[in-house]
C-alpha positions as CSV (number, residue, x, y, z in Angstrom):
1,M,-3.2,-11.8,-12.4
2,K,-5.8,-10.6,-10.0
3,P,-7.3,-7.1,-10.2
4,F,-7.1,-4.8,-7.2
5,L,-9.4,-2.5,-5.3
6,I,-7.8,0.3,-3.3
7,S,-9.8,1.5,-0.3
8,A,-10.7,5.2,-0.1
9,P,-8.5,5.7,3.0
10,A,-5.5,4.1,1.2
11,S,-6.1,6.3,-1.8
12,E,-6.2,9.4,0.4
13,E,-3.0,8.2,2.1
14,L,-1.2,7.9,-1.2
15,A,-2.4,11.3,-2.4
16,A,-1.3,13.0,0.8
17,A,2.1,11.3,0.6
18,V,2.6,12.2,-3.0
19,R,1.7,15.9,-2.2
20,W,4.1,15.9,0.7
21,Y,7.0,14.6,-1.3
22,E,6.3,16.8,-4.3
23,Q,6.2,19.9,-2.1
24,R,9.6,19.1,-0.7
25,R,11.3,18.1,-4.0
26,Y,9.9,18.4,-7.5
27,G,9.4,15.0,-9.1
28,W,9.6,13.0,-5.9
29,G,5.8,12.7,-5.6
30,V,5.7,11.1,-9.0
31,K,8.5,8.8,-8.0
32,L,6.6,7.7,-4.9
33,F,3.4,7.2,-7.0
34,D,5.3,5.1,-9.5
35,A,6.9,3.0,-6.8
36,V,3.6,2.3,-5.1
37,T,2.1,1.4,-8.5
38,H,4.9,-1.0,-9.1
39,A,4.5,-2.6,-5.7
40,I,0.7,-3.1,-6.3
41,E,1.5,-4.6,-9.8
42,Q,3.9,-7.1,-8.1
43,I,1.2,-8.0,-5.5
44,C,-1.4,-8.5,-8.2
45,E,1.0,-10.8,-10.1
46,Y,2.2,-12.7,-7.0
47,P,-0.5,-12.2,-4.3
48,E,1.4,-14.2,-1.6
49,I,4.6,-12.1,-2.0
50,G,3.9,-10.0,1.1
51,S,4.5,-11.0,4.7
52,R,1.5,-12.2,6.6
53,R,0.1,-10.2,9.5
54,I,-1.8,-11.8,12.3
55,G,-5.0,-10.1,13.4
56,R,-8.7,-9.7,12.7
57,W,-8.2,-9.7,8.9
58,P,-5.6,-11.9,7.1
59,N,-3.5,-9.0,5.9
60,R,-0.2,-9.0,4.1
61,E,2.4,-6.3,3.7
62,W,4.8,-5.4,0.9
63,R,7.4,-2.7,1.1
64,V,7.5,0.1,-1.4
65,K,11.0,0.2,-2.9
66,G,12.9,3.4,-2.2
67,F,10.4,4.9,0.2
68,P,9.4,4.3,3.9
69,Y,6.0,2.9,2.9
70,K,4.3,-0.4,2.7
71,V,1.2,-1.6,0.9
72,V,-1.1,-3.4,3.3
73,Y,-3.4,-5.7,1.4
74,R,-5.7,-8.7,1.7
75,I,-6.1,-11.5,-0.9
76,R,-9.8,-12.0,-1.6
77,E,-11.5,-14.5,-3.8
78,H,-11.8,-12.2,-6.9
79,D,-9.3,-9.4,-6.2
80,I,-6.6,-7.9,-4.0
81,Y,-8.0,-5.3,-1.5
82,V,-5.5,-2.6,-0.6
83,A,-6.3,-1.5,2.9
84,A,-3.5,1.0,3.4
85,I,-0.5,2.7,2.0
86,A,1.2,3.0,5.4
87,H,4.3,4.9,6.4
88,T,6.6,2.3,8.1
89,S,7.6,4.6,11.0
90,R,4.3,6.1,12.0
91,H,1.3,4.8,14.0
92,P,1.8,1.0,13.5
93,D,-1.4,-0.9,12.8
94,Y,-3.7,2.1,12.6
95,W,-5.3,0.6,9.6
96,K,-6.0,-2.9,11.2
97,D,-9.8,-2.4,11.5
98,R,-10.3,-1.5,7.9
99,G,-12.7,-4.0,6.4
């Protein structure tokens, strides 16, 4: 299983989403965090599980179960780089230039 590195912007996106859900319904922020954690664990276990994205970087995407988010990541030699925790209905591909 490969280790992962989450980018600062992806970490901030996750924190903001967790706060948003938690403010609206107690416990849902934790549920989102757990769902994202589970998705990242699946990706680390099976790196090619996500769909490929064509573009400047060879990104892949994997949906977060139960929430409108996806983990955008890149398989690198020694790790999995998480570029974004992206909402599936907002600003498509805003993260595409994250190295």
